[in-house]
Short mmCIF file of the C-alpha atoms (twelve columns), coordinates in Angstrom:
data_MODEL
# 
_entry.id   MODEL 
# 
loop_
_atom_site.group_PDB 
_atom_site.id 
_atom_site.type_symbol 
_atom_site.label_atom_id 
_atom_site.label_alt_id 
_atom_site.label_comp_id 
_atom_site.label_asym_id 
_atom_site.label_seq_id 
_atom_site.Cartn_x 
_atom_site.Cartn_y 
_atom_site.Cartn_z 
_atom_site.pdbx_PDB_model_num 
ATOM 1   C CA . UNK A 1   -18.182 -41.666 -2.426  1 
ATOM 2   C CA . UNK A 2   -20.887 -39.554 -4.114  1 
ATOM 3   C CA . UNK A 3   -19.754 -36.593 -6.309  1 
ATOM 4   C CA . UNK A 4   -21.729 -34.757 -8.469  1 
ATOM 5   C CA . UNK A 5   -20.674 -33.139 -12.023 1 
ATOM 6   C CA . UNK A 6   -21.174 -29.760 -9.872  1 
ATOM 7   C CA . UNK A 7   -19.128 -31.523 -7.078  1 
ATOM 8   C CA . UNK A 8   -16.247 -32.217 -9.548  1 
ATOM 9   C CA . UNK A 9   -16.300 -28.809 -11.409 1 
ATOM 10  C CA . UNK A 10  -16.123 -27.391 -7.870  1 
ATOM 11  C CA . UNK A 11  -13.131 -29.433 -6.962  1 
ATOM 12  C CA . UNK A 12  -11.482 -28.668 -10.486 1 
ATOM 13  C CA . UNK A 13  -11.799 -24.811 -10.052 1 
ATOM 14  C CA . UNK A 14  -10.690 -24.849 -6.184  1 
ATOM 15  C CA . UNK A 15  -7.422  -26.451 -7.648  1 
ATOM 16  C CA . UNK A 16  -6.996  -23.718 -10.305 1 
ATOM 17  C CA . UNK A 17  -8.025  -20.791 -8.112  1 
ATOM 18  C CA . UNK A 18  -5.268  -22.023 -5.941  1 
ATOM 19  C CA . UNK A 19  -2.822  -22.998 -8.122  1 
ATOM 20  C CA . UNK A 20  -3.418  -19.554 -10.149 1 
ATOM 21  C CA . UNK A 21  -3.290  -17.181 -6.928  1 
ATOM 22  C CA . UNK A 22  0.082   -19.368 -5.918  1 
ATOM 23  C CA . UNK A 23  1.662   -18.550 -9.210  1 
ATOM 24  C CA . UNK A 24  0.780   -15.085 -9.639  1 
ATOM 25  C CA . UNK A 25  1.664   -13.721 -6.139  1 
ATOM 26  C CA . UNK A 26  4.943   -15.759 -5.656  1 
ATOM 27  C CA . UNK A 27  7.312   -13.049 -7.605  1 
ATOM 28  C CA . UNK A 28  5.761   -10.296 -5.489  1 
ATOM 29  C CA . UNK A 29  5.969   -12.555 -2.089  1 
ATOM 30  C CA . UNK A 30  9.662   -13.156 -3.197  1 
ATOM 31  C CA . UNK A 31  10.644  -9.607  -3.832  1 
ATOM 32  C CA . UNK A 32  8.734   -8.249  -1.031  1 
ATOM 33  C CA . UNK A 33  10.394  -10.867 1.491   1 
ATOM 34  C CA . UNK A 34  13.838  -9.803  -0.126  1 
ATOM 35  C CA . UNK A 35  12.908  -6.004  0.593   1 
ATOM 36  C CA . UNK A 36  12.415  -6.638  4.257   1 
ATOM 37  C CA . UNK A 37  15.649  -8.724  4.723   1 
ATOM 38  C CA . UNK A 38  18.246  -6.917  2.793   1 
ATOM 39  C CA . UNK A 39  16.634  -3.465  2.298   1 
ATOM 40  C CA . UNK A 40  16.449  -0.791  4.733   1 
ATOM 41  C CA . UNK A 41  13.835  2.396   4.102   1 
ATOM 42  C CA . UNK A 42  11.743  4.861   5.782   1 
ATOM 43  C CA . UNK A 43  7.975   3.529   6.047   1 
ATOM 44  C CA . UNK A 44  9.048   -0.181  6.329   1 
ATOM 45  C CA . UNK A 45  7.443   -0.385  9.450   1 
ATOM 46  C CA . UNK A 46  3.835   0.511   7.628   1 
ATOM 47  C CA . UNK A 47  4.726   -1.705  4.920   1 
ATOM 48  C CA . UNK A 48  4.880   -4.525  7.092   1 
ATOM 49  C CA . UNK A 49  1.789   -4.112  9.064   1 
ATOM 50  C CA . UNK A 50  -0.210  -3.580  5.797   1 
ATOM 51  C CA . UNK A 51  1.226   -6.677  4.405   1 
ATOM 52  C CA . UNK A 52  0.417   -8.907  7.483   1 
ATOM 53  C CA . UNK A 53  -3.235  -6.996  7.874   1 
ATOM 54  C CA . UNK A 54  -4.903  -10.258 6.228   1 
ATOM 55  C CA . UNK A 55  -3.536  -12.154 8.705   1 
ATOM 56  C CA . UNK A 56  -5.625  -10.212 11.427  1 
ATOM 57  C CA . UNK A 57  -8.492  -9.077  9.718   1 
ATOM 58  C CA . UNK A 58  -11.503 -11.324 9.435   1 
ATOM 59  C CA . UNK A 59  -11.861 -12.699 5.420   1 
ATOM 60  C CA . UNK A 60  -15.158 -10.949 5.111   1 
ATOM 61  C CA . UNK A 61  -13.698 -7.655  6.006   1 
ATOM 62  C CA . UNK A 62  -11.110 -8.215  3.066   1 
ATOM 63  C CA . UNK A 63  -13.763 -9.763  0.311   1 
ATOM 64  C CA . UNK A 64  -16.015 -6.470  1.296   1 
ATOM 65  C CA . UNK A 65  -12.984 -4.065  0.623   1 
ATOM 66  C CA . UNK A 66  -11.990 -5.745  -2.426  1 
ATOM 67  C CA . UNK A 67  -15.958 -5.338  -3.706  1 
ATOM 68  C CA . UNK A 68  -15.419 -1.733  -2.866  1 
ATOM 69  C CA . UNK A 69  -12.410 -1.569  -5.039  1 
ATOM 70  C CA . UNK A 70  -13.483 -3.980  -7.693  1 
ATOM 71  C CA . UNK A 71  -16.945 -3.575  -7.998  1 
ATOM 72  C CA . UNK A 72  -18.988 -1.388  -10.865 1 
ATOM 73  C CA . UNK A 73  -18.129 1.730   -8.277  1 
ATOM 74  C CA . UNK A 74  -14.752 1.048   -7.283  1 
ATOM 75  C CA . UNK A 75  -11.874 3.195   -9.465  1 
ATOM 76  C CA . UNK A 76  -10.405 -0.073  -10.160 1 
ATOM 77  C CA . UNK A 77  -13.423 -1.988  -10.993 1 
ATOM 78  C CA . UNK A 78  -14.600 0.709   -13.728 1 
ATOM 79  C CA . UNK A 79  -11.059 0.489   -15.289 1 
ATOM 80  C CA . UNK A 80  -11.174 -2.909  -15.581 1 
ATOM 81  C CA . UNK A 81  -14.998 -2.869  -16.551 1 
ATOM 82  C CA . UNK A 82  -14.165 -0.119  -19.623 1 
ATOM 83  C CA . UNK A 83  -10.792 -2.626  -20.389 1 
ATOM 84  C CA . UNK A 84  -13.539 -5.196  -20.941 1 
ATOM 85  C CA . UNK A 85  -12.012 -7.471  -18.224 1 
ATOM 86  C CA . UNK A 86  -14.859 -7.808  -15.322 1 
ATOM 87  C CA . UNK A 87  -13.882 -9.596  -12.339 1 
ATOM 88  C CA . UNK A 88  -16.615 -9.471  -9.535  1 
ATOM 89  C CA . UNK A 89  -18.291 -12.705 -9.557  1 
ATOM 90  C CA . UNK A 90  -15.763 -14.439 -11.603 1 
ATOM 91  C CA . UNK A 91  -13.403 -16.960 -10.320 1 
ATOM 92  C CA . UNK A 92  -10.774 -13.988 -11.251 1 
ATOM 93  C CA . UNK A 93  -11.971 -12.481 -8.286  1 
ATOM 94  C CA . UNK A 94  -11.648 -15.740 -6.253  1 
ATOM 95  C CA . UNK A 95  -8.183  -15.561 -7.384  1 
ATOM 96  C CA . UNK A 96  -7.647  -12.012 -6.302  1 
ATOM 97  C CA . UNK A 97  -9.448  -12.763 -2.863  1 
ATOM 98  C CA . UNK A 98  -7.412  -15.874 -2.197  1 
ATOM 99  C CA . UNK A 99  -4.164  -14.429 -3.330  1 
ATOM 100 C CA . UNK A 100 -4.557  -11.225 -0.992  1 
ATOM 101 C CA . UNK A 101 -5.448  -13.626 2.161   1 
ATOM 102 C CA . UNK A 102 -2.484  -15.928 1.589   1 
ATOM 103 C CA . UNK A 103 -0.085  -13.177 0.412   1 
ATOM 104 C CA . UNK A 104 1.295   -12.728 4.143   1 
ATOM 105 C CA . UNK A 105 2.032   -16.587 4.949   1 
ATOM 106 C CA . UNK A 106 3.831   -16.697 1.586   1 
ATOM 107 C CA . UNK A 107 5.946   -13.612 2.415   1 
ATOM 108 C CA . UNK A 108 6.644   -14.778 6.119   1 
ATOM 109 C CA . UNK A 109 7.865   -18.379 4.791   1 
ATOM 110 C CA . UNK A 110 10.406  -16.833 2.173   1 
ATOM 111 C CA . UNK A 111 11.308  -14.010 4.496   1 
ATOM 112 C CA . UNK A 112 12.677  -16.593 7.203   1 
ATOM 113 C CA . UNK A 113 14.607  -18.521 4.453   1 
ATOM 114 C CA . UNK A 114 16.527  -15.323 3.666   1 
ATOM 115 C CA . UNK A 115 16.966  -14.499 7.235   1 
ATOM 116 C CA . UNK A 116 19.095  -17.982 7.731   1 
ATOM 117 C CA . UNK A 117 21.439  -16.924 4.410   1 
ATOM 118 C CA . UNK A 118 24.898  -16.121 5.655   1 
ATOM 119 C CA . UNK A 119 25.746  -12.503 4.396   1 
ATOM 120 C CA . UNK A 120 29.001  -13.468 4.453   1 
ATOM 121 C CA . UNK A 121 28.192  -15.537 0.975   1 
ATOM 122 C CA . UNK A 122 26.720  -12.703 -0.491  1 
ATOM 123 C CA . UNK A 123 29.575  -10.061 0.219   1 
ATOM 124 C CA . UNK A 124 32.084  -12.416 -0.742  1 
ATOM 125 C CA . UNK A 125 30.252  -13.176 -4.139  1 
ATOM 126 C CA . UNK A 126 30.091  -9.408  -4.584  1 
ATOM 127 C CA . UNK A 127 33.814  -8.763  -3.727  1 
ATOM 128 C CA . UNK A 128 34.683  -11.256 -6.368  1 
ATOM 129 C CA . UNK A 129 32.924  -9.127  -8.884  1 
ATOM 130 C CA . UNK A 130 29.500  -10.178 -9.177  1 
ATOM 131 C CA . UNK A 131 26.641  -8.201  -9.991  1 
ATOM 132 C CA . UNK A 132 23.673  -7.837  -8.015  1 
ATOM 133 C CA . UNK A 133 21.424  -10.028 -9.955  1 
ATOM 134 C CA . UNK A 134 24.126  -12.652 -10.366 1 
ATOM 135 C CA . UNK A 135 24.031  -12.778 -6.377  1 
ATOM 136 C CA . UNK A 136 20.371  -13.274 -6.425  1 
ATOM 137 C CA . UNK A 137 20.157  -15.621 -8.991  1 
ATOM 138 C CA . UNK A 138 23.107  -17.818 -7.945  1 
ATOM 139 C CA . UNK A 139 22.791  -17.401 -3.799  1 
ATOM 140 C CA . UNK A 140 19.901  -15.846 -2.388  1 
ATOM 141 C CA . UNK A 141 17.359  -17.734 -4.885  1 
ATOM 142 C CA . UNK A 142 18.811  -21.249 -4.317  1 
ATOM 143 C CA . UNK A 143 19.418  -20.834 -0.491  1 
ATOM 144 C CA . UNK A 144 15.627  -19.644 -0.158  1 
ATOM 145 C CA . UNK A 145 14.216  -22.139 -2.113  1 
ATOM 146 C CA . UNK A 146 13.066  -23.933 1.159   1 
ATOM 147 C CA . UNK A 147 11.371  -20.986 2.526   1 
ATOM 148 C CA . UNK A 148 9.749   -20.530 -1.203  1 
ATOM 149 C CA . UNK A 149 8.586   -24.438 -1.221  1 
ATOM 150 C CA . UNK A 150 7.056   -23.771 2.432   1 
ATOM 151 C CA . UNK A 151 5.371   -20.168 1.770   1 
ATOM 152 C CA . UNK A 152 3.965   -21.882 -1.639  1 
ATOM 153 C CA . UNK A 153 2.604   -24.903 0.138   1 
ATOM 154 C CA . UNK A 154 1.135   -22.826 2.895   1 
ATOM 155 C CA . UNK A 155 -0.634  -20.325 0.448   1 
ATOM 156 C CA . UNK A 156 -1.901  -23.142 -1.888  1 
ATOM 157 C CA . UNK A 157 -3.568  -24.751 1.284   1 
ATOM 158 C CA . UNK A 158 -5.042  -21.231 2.596   1 
ATOM 159 C CA . UNK A 159 -6.099  -20.593 -1.166  1 
ATOM 160 C CA . UNK A 160 -7.641  -24.091 -1.285  1 
ATOM 161 C CA . UNK A 161 -9.864  -23.268 1.843   1 
ATOM 162 C CA . UNK A 162 -10.971 -19.478 1.402   1 
ATOM 163 C CA . UNK A 163 -14.230 -18.783 2.212   1 
ATOM 164 C CA . UNK A 164 -15.189 -15.560 3.657   1 
ATOM 165 C CA . UNK A 165 -13.414 -13.115 1.194   1 
ATOM 166 C CA . UNK A 166 -14.177 -15.395 -1.885  1 
ATOM 167 C CA . UNK A 167 -18.181 -15.243 -1.400  1 
ATOM 168 C CA . UNK A 168 -18.150 -11.590 -0.981  1 
ATOM 169 C CA . UNK A 169 -16.320 -10.969 -4.268  1 
ATOM 170 C CA . UNK A 170 -17.358 -14.049 -6.192  1 
ATOM 171 C CA . UNK A 171 -20.317 -15.167 -5.006  1 
ATOM 172 C CA . UNK A 172 -21.473 -18.808 -4.694  1 
ATOM 173 C CA . UNK A 173 -22.322 -19.953 -8.526  1 
ATOM 174 C CA . UNK A 174 -22.311 -23.179 -9.033  1 
ATOM 175 C CA . UNK A 175 -20.242 -24.379 -12.126 1 
ATOM 176 C CA . UNK A 176 -18.876 -20.770 -12.285 1 
ATOM 177 C CA . UNK A 177 -17.525 -19.673 -8.828  1 
ATOM 178 C CA . UNK A 178 -18.210 -22.469 -6.562  1 
ATOM 179 C CA . UNK A 179 -15.259 -23.776 -4.585  1 
ATOM 180 C CA . UNK A 180 -15.184 -26.756 -2.420  1 
ATOM 181 C CA . UNK A 181 -15.706 -24.729 0.814   1 
ATOM 182 C CA . UNK A 182 -18.563 -22.901 -0.791  1 
ATOM 183 C CA . UNK A 183 -19.782 -26.210 -2.067  1 
ATOM 184 C CA . UNK A 184 -19.880 -27.532 1.341   1 
ATOM 185 C CA . UNK A 185 -21.636 -24.771 2.815   1 
ATOM 186 C CA . UNK A 186 -24.347 -25.142 0.665   1 
ATOM 187 C CA . UNK A 187 -24.351 -29.144 1.331   1 
ATOM 188 C CA . UNK A 188 -24.193 -28.085 5.310   1 
ATOM 189 C CA . UNK A 189 -27.297 -25.646 4.934   1 
ATOM 190 C CA . UNK A 190 -29.487 -28.963 3.916   1 
ATOM 191 C CA . UNK A 191 -30.153 -31.364 6.079   1 
ATOM 192 C CA . UNK A 192 -30.828 -34.105 3.530   1 
ATOM 193 C CA . UNK A 193 -26.965 -33.513 1.758   1 
ATOM 194 C CA . UNK A 194 -24.843 -34.384 4.834   1 
ATOM 195 C CA . UNK A 195 -23.415 -37.052 3.046   1 
ATOM 196 C CA . UNK A 196 -22.570 -34.957 0.077   1 
ATOM 197 C CA . UNK A 197 -20.831 -32.342 2.238   1 
ATOM 198 C CA . UNK A 198 -18.944 -35.162 3.881   1 
ATOM 199 C CA . UNK A 199 -17.435 -36.498 0.466   1 
ATOM 200 C CA . UNK A 200 -16.175 -33.012 -0.364  1 
ATOM 201 C CA . UNK A 201 -14.882 -32.934 3.457   1 
ATOM 202 C CA . UNK A 202 -13.004 -36.037 2.370   1 
ATOM 203 C CA . UNK A 203 -11.728 -34.745 -1.089  1 
ATOM 204 C CA . UNK A 204 -10.609 -31.599 0.786   1 
ATOM 205 C CA . UNK A 205 -8.601  -33.593 3.383   1 
ATOM 206 C CA . UNK A 206 -7.017  -35.974 0.771   1 
ATOM 207 C CA . UNK A 207 -5.873  -32.883 -1.310  1 
ATOM 208 C CA . UNK A 208 -4.406  -31.053 1.857   1 
ATOM 209 C CA . UNK A 209 -2.333  -34.309 2.574   1 
ATOM 210 C CA . UNK A 210 -0.960  -34.507 -0.753  1 
ATOM 211 C CA . UNK A 211 0.218   -30.859 -0.746  1 
ATOM 212 C CA . UNK A 212 1.777   -31.302 2.976   1 
ATOM 213 C CA . UNK A 213 3.599   -34.920 1.843   1 
ATOM 214 C CA . UNK A 214 4.911   -33.149 -1.420  1 
ATOM 215 C CA . UNK A 215 5.880   -30.339 0.770   1 
ATOM 216 C CA . UNK A 216 8.153   -32.962 3.199   1 
ATOM 217 C CA . UNK A 217 9.418   -34.646 0.086   1 
ATOM 218 C CA . UNK A 218 10.417  -31.959 -1.642  1 
ATOM 219 C CA . UNK A 219 12.078  -30.143 1.637   1 
ATOM 220 C CA . UNK A 220 14.246  -33.809 2.274   1 
ATOM 221 C CA . UNK A 221 15.364  -33.295 -1.336  1 
ATOM 222 C CA . UNK A 222 16.768  -30.218 -0.638  1 
ATOM 223 C CA . UNK A 223 18.431  -31.393 2.548   1 
ATOM 224 C CA . UNK A 224 20.050  -34.507 0.680   1 
ATOM 225 C CA . UNK A 225 21.255  -31.970 -1.650  1 
ATOM 226 C CA . UNK A 226 22.754  -29.421 0.823   1 
ATOM 227 C CA . UNK A 227 24.720  -32.936 2.351   1 
ATOM 228 C CA . UNK A 228 26.353  -33.322 -0.937  1 
# 
């Protein structure tokens, strides 16, 4: 398997972006899922539509909207530029793109985990004097772990394969913003680089299989603890 220095950089950058996007989105995903499951409020349906919109929109459309928001003419882009924190065409833009595209998958998985919780457990803890934070930490969070693990795995895998939104806001700069999918795209455009593209495809498959195996192992570990 042939890998150049730029390929290794692309692999490392893909892992870095996927891990960062997942870590940053996780607390927000947990909070949104909790809001959907345990709270009733006006505009809930509208919020659900907005959260799930990235699942139906083409990634290129999401990338273009992010470009309008984070670009030099966007209000957030101007604010970041004035703060000395440019985002467009950096790996940070790829993180934002990956987090935006994968966020609905994270929320859905955590939400499914929360919806399986017996509400009587929460009511019993509250009747025994447990505060809301206590119930959250001792009941909701532990019983949502399977959903959290599943959502994190899905979002990591989705971020690892993100292409459309990333190429719009981060570009395809070798050694700077070029991830595995972008590098494969470059190699696939050249008839003489088929072997290099195949090498990166194999690496991508290996990483994906490792993520799935880790997910299954953690799930079985949780099942064992539940039976004890």
